[in-house]
C-alpha positions as CSV (number, residue, x, y, z in Angstrom):
1,X,35.5,-3.8,26.9
2,X,36.6,-4.5,23.4
3,X,40.3,-3.7,22.7
4,X,41.8,-2.9,19.3
5,X,45.1,-5.0,19.4
6,X,46.9,-2.3,17.4
7,X,45.6,0.8,19.3
8,X,47.1,2.3,22.4
9,X,45.1,1.5,25.6
10,X,46.9,4.0,27.7
11,X,47.9,7.6,26.7
12,X,49.6,10.2,28.8
13,X,49.5,13.8,27.4
14,X,51.6,16.7,28.6
15,X,52.0,15.3,32.1
16,X,53.5,17.7,34.6
17,X,54.3,17.0,38.3
18,X,56.4,18.9,40.9
19,X,57.0,18.2,44.6
20,X,57.4,21.1,47.1
21,X,59.9,21.0,49.9
22,X,59.7,24.2,52.0
23,X,59.6,27.0,49.4
24,X,61.3,25.0,46.7
25,X,59.3,23.2,43.9
26,X,61.2,20.4,42.2
27,X,59.9,19.4,38.8
28,X,59.6,15.6,38.3
29,X,57.6,15.3,35.1
30,X,58.1,18.0,32.5
31,X,55.3,17.9,29.9
32,X,55.8,14.2,29.2
33,X,53.6,12.3,26.7
34,X,53.5,8.6,25.7
35,X,51.2,5.8,24.4
36,X,51.2,2.2,25.6
37,X,49.8,-0.7,23.5
38,X,48.2,-4.0,24.6
39,X,50.1,-7.3,24.4
40,X,53.5,-5.6,25.1
41,X,55.9,-5.4,28.1
42,X,56.9,-1.7,28.1
43,X,59.9,-0.8,30.3
44,X,60.5,2.7,31.7
45,X,64.2,2.9,32.5
46,X,66.5,5.7,33.7
47,X,68.5,6.9,36.7
48,X,67.1,7.2,40.3
49,X,65.1,10.4,40.7
50,X,64.3,10.9,37.1
51,X,60.6,10.5,37.6
52,X,59.9,6.9,36.6
53,X,57.8,5.9,39.6
54,X,55.9,9.3,39.6
55,X,55.1,8.7,35.9
56,X,53.8,5.2,36.7
57,X,51.7,6.5,39.6
58,X,50.2,9.2,37.3
59,X,49.4,6.8,34.5
60,X,47.8,4.2,36.9
61,X,45.5,6.6,38.7
62,X,47.4,6.6,42.0
63,X,48.8,10.1,41.9
64,X,47.2,13.1,40.2
65,X,49.5,15.1,38.0
66,X,49.7,18.9,38.3
67,X,48.7,19.2,34.6
68,X,48.1,17.0,31.7
69,X,45.7,14.1,31.2
70,X,45.7,10.3,31.2
71,X,43.4,8.3,28.9
72,X,43.1,4.7,29.9
73,X,40.7,2.3,28.0
74,X,38.9,5.3,26.7
75,X,38.4,6.9,30.1
76,X,40.0,10.3,31.1
77,X,41.3,9.1,34.5
78,X,41.8,12.5,36.1
79,X,38.3,13.7,35.1
80,X,36.8,10.8,37.2
81,X,35.6,11.4,40.8
82,X,37.3,9.4,43.5
83,X,34.8,6.6,43.6
84,X,34.8,6.1,39.8
85,X,38.6,6.2,39.8
86,X,38.7,3.5,42.5
87,X,36.2,1.4,40.5
88,X,38.3,1.8,37.3
89,X,41.4,0.6,39.1
90,X,39.6,-2.4,40.7
91,X,38.1,-3.6,37.4
92,X,40.8,-2.9,34.9
93,X,44.2,-2.6,36.5
94,X,46.7,-4.8,38.3
95,X,49.7,-3.7,40.4
96,X,53.0,-5.4,41.3
97,X,55.3,-3.6,43.7
98,X,58.8,-4.0,45.0
99,X,57.6,-4.8,48.5
100,X,55.0,-7.5,47.5
101,X,52.2,-5.9,49.6
102,X,51.1,-9.3,51.0
103,X,49.1,-9.8,54.2
104,X,51.1,-11.8,56.8
105,X,48.2,-13.8,58.1
106,X,46.8,-15.0,54.8
107,X,47.8,-18.0,52.7
108,X,48.9,-17.6,49.1
109,X,45.4,-18.6,47.8
110,X,43.7,-16.2,50.2
111,X,46.1,-13.3,49.1
112,X,45.0,-13.9,45.5
113,X,41.3,-14.2,46.4
114,X,41.4,-10.9,48.3
115,X,40.4,-8.5,45.5
116,X,38.1,-11.0,43.7
117,X,35.3,-10.6,46.3
118,X,35.2,-6.9,45.5
119,X,34.7,-7.8,41.8
120,X,31.6,-9.7,42.8
121,X,32.8,-13.3,42.5
122,X,31.4,-15.8,45.0
123,X,33.9,-17.4,47.4
124,X,34.1,-20.7,45.4
125,X,34.5,-18.8,42.1
126,X,37.2,-16.6,43.7
127,X,39.1,-19.7,45.0
128,X,38.9,-21.4,41.7
129,X,40.3,-18.4,39.8
130,X,42.9,-17.8,42.5
131,X,44.2,-21.4,42.2
132,X,44.3,-21.1,38.4
133,X,46.4,-17.9,38.7
134,X,48.8,-19.6,41.2
135,X,49.1,-22.5,38.9
136,X,50.0,-20.2,36.0
137,X,52.9,-18.7,38.1
138,X,54.1,-22.1,39.2
139,X,52.8,-22.0,42.8
140,X,49.8,-24.4,42.8
141,X,51.5,-26.7,45.2
142,X,52.3,-23.9,47.6
143,X,48.9,-22.3,47.7
144,X,48.5,-22.9,51.5
145,X,51.7,-21.2,52.5
146,X,51.8,-17.8,54.3
147,X,54.3,-15.1,53.4
148,X,56.6,-16.0,56.3
149,X,57.0,-19.5,54.8
150,X,57.8,-18.3,51.2
151,X,61.0,-17.0,49.5
152,X,61.1,-13.5,48.1
153,X,60.6,-14.9,44.6
154,X,57.6,-16.8,45.7
155,X,56.1,-13.8,47.4
156,X,56.5,-11.8,44.2
157,X,54.9,-14.6,42.1
158,X,52.0,-14.5,44.5
159,X,51.7,-10.8,44.0
160,X,51.7,-11.4,40.2
161,X,49.0,-14.1,40.6
162,X,46.9,-11.7,42.6
163,X,47.1,-9.2,39.8
164,X,46.6,-11.8,37.1
165,X,43.5,-13.3,38.8
166,X,41.7,-9.9,38.2
167,X,42.3,-10.4,34.4
168,X,43.4,-6.8,34.1
169,X,43.9,-5.0,30.8
170,X,46.5,-2.8,32.3
171,X,49.3,-4.0,34.7
172,X,51.7,-1.7,36.4
173,X,55.0,-3.1,37.9
174,X,57.3,-0.8,40.0
175,X,60.8,-2.3,40.5
176,X,59.3,-5.9,40.6
177,X,62.8,-7.6,40.6
178,X,64.9,-5.3,42.7
179,X,64.6,-7.4,45.9
180,X,65.1,-10.7,44.1
181,X,68.2,-12.8,43.3
182,X,69.1,-13.6,39.7
183,X,67.0,-16.8,39.3
184,X,63.8,-15.4,40.9
185,X,64.2,-12.1,39.1
186,X,64.4,-13.9,35.8
187,X,61.2,-15.9,36.7
188,X,59.3,-12.7,37.4
189,X,60.4,-11.0,34.2
190,X,59.4,-14.1,32.2
191,X,56.0,-14.0,33.9
192,X,55.4,-10.4,33.2
193,X,56.3,-10.9,29.5
194,X,54.0,-13.9,29.3
195,X,51.2,-12.0,30.9
196,X,51.4,-9.3,28.2
197,X,51.6,-11.8,25.3
198,X,49.2,-14.5,26.4
199,X,46.6,-12.3,28.1
200,X,46.9,-9.3,25.8
201,X,47.5,-6.9,28.7
202,X,49.5,-3.7,28.5
203,X,52.3,-4.2,31.0
204,X,54.1,-1.1,32.0
205,X,57.2,-1.7,34.2
206,X,59.6,0.6,35.9
207,X,62.9,-1.0,36.6
208,X,66.7,-0.5,37.0
209,X,67.2,-4.2,36.2
210,X,69.2,-4.7,33.0
211,X,67.6,-8.1,32.6
212,X,64.2,-6.5,32.0
213,X,65.6,-4.6,29.0
214,X,66.4,-7.9,27.3
215,X,62.8,-9.1,27.7
216,X,61.0,-5.9,27.1
217,X,59.2,-5.3,23.8
218,X,59.8,-1.6,24.1
219,X,62.1,0.5,26.3
220,X,61.4,4.1,27.1
221,X,64.5,5.8,28.6
222,X,63.8,8.7,30.9
223,X,66.0,11.4,32.4
224,X,65.1,14.6,34.3
225,X,61.4,14.2,33.8
226,X,61.5,13.7,30.1
227,X,61.5,10.7,27.7
228,X,64.7,10.7,25.7
229,X,64.5,7.4,23.7
230,X,61.8,5.0,22.6
231,X,63.3,1.8,21.3
232,X,62.4,-1.8,20.6
233,X,65.3,-4.1,21.5
234,X,64.1,-7.0,19.4
235,X,63.5,-4.9,16.3
236,X,65.9,-4.7,13.4
237,X,68.7,-2.3,13.8
238,X,67.5,1.3,13.1
239,X,63.9,0.4,13.5
240,X,62.6,1.9,16.8
């Protein structure tokens, strides 16, 4: 799918989401709209409970909003049936979560190979691509290790390699550094930023981590289900 490097590849329009507890509905997204462009690391920041993760889930096709629409790579996600939505996520998106989501019995290279078979790659092709991705995140020499033999930072880098090996145009990261120490957190942030720049992916990251702000191309500050600010930390003062 050809991508215009200047045009948004992900658009959320008038997104609304509430959660019900007993008889009480709690609004989480309140008519929120945004565009996300390729080749950038976009950060969604804000206090706990402001709706960041719900927004990420709605934009990535994991959780249907109550109202509004998401257009991703020209597809209206919430107009797709379940099978088409799963196929879209498989072929075009990558996910990195706080909890790594690794399989305990599999080696690093097997973790990364896992989604590639579903993409139609042969086992040799999948292994070659998985090793390339592990090399890109600095773990080529540790490709045979299982999660129990790796540090938290190494596990998260395996998770990033697994997403990277799919060559996604959209990558979603939910609190990817919150379980990591300073050194490993910095490595993960650098990798996400490099993925956006060198692979032309649109990387959308939810995080409380102030280190991410310094590396983000764009920061969207969210409170009470709304976007309050849209800034570019590296831009000239007054240019947002």
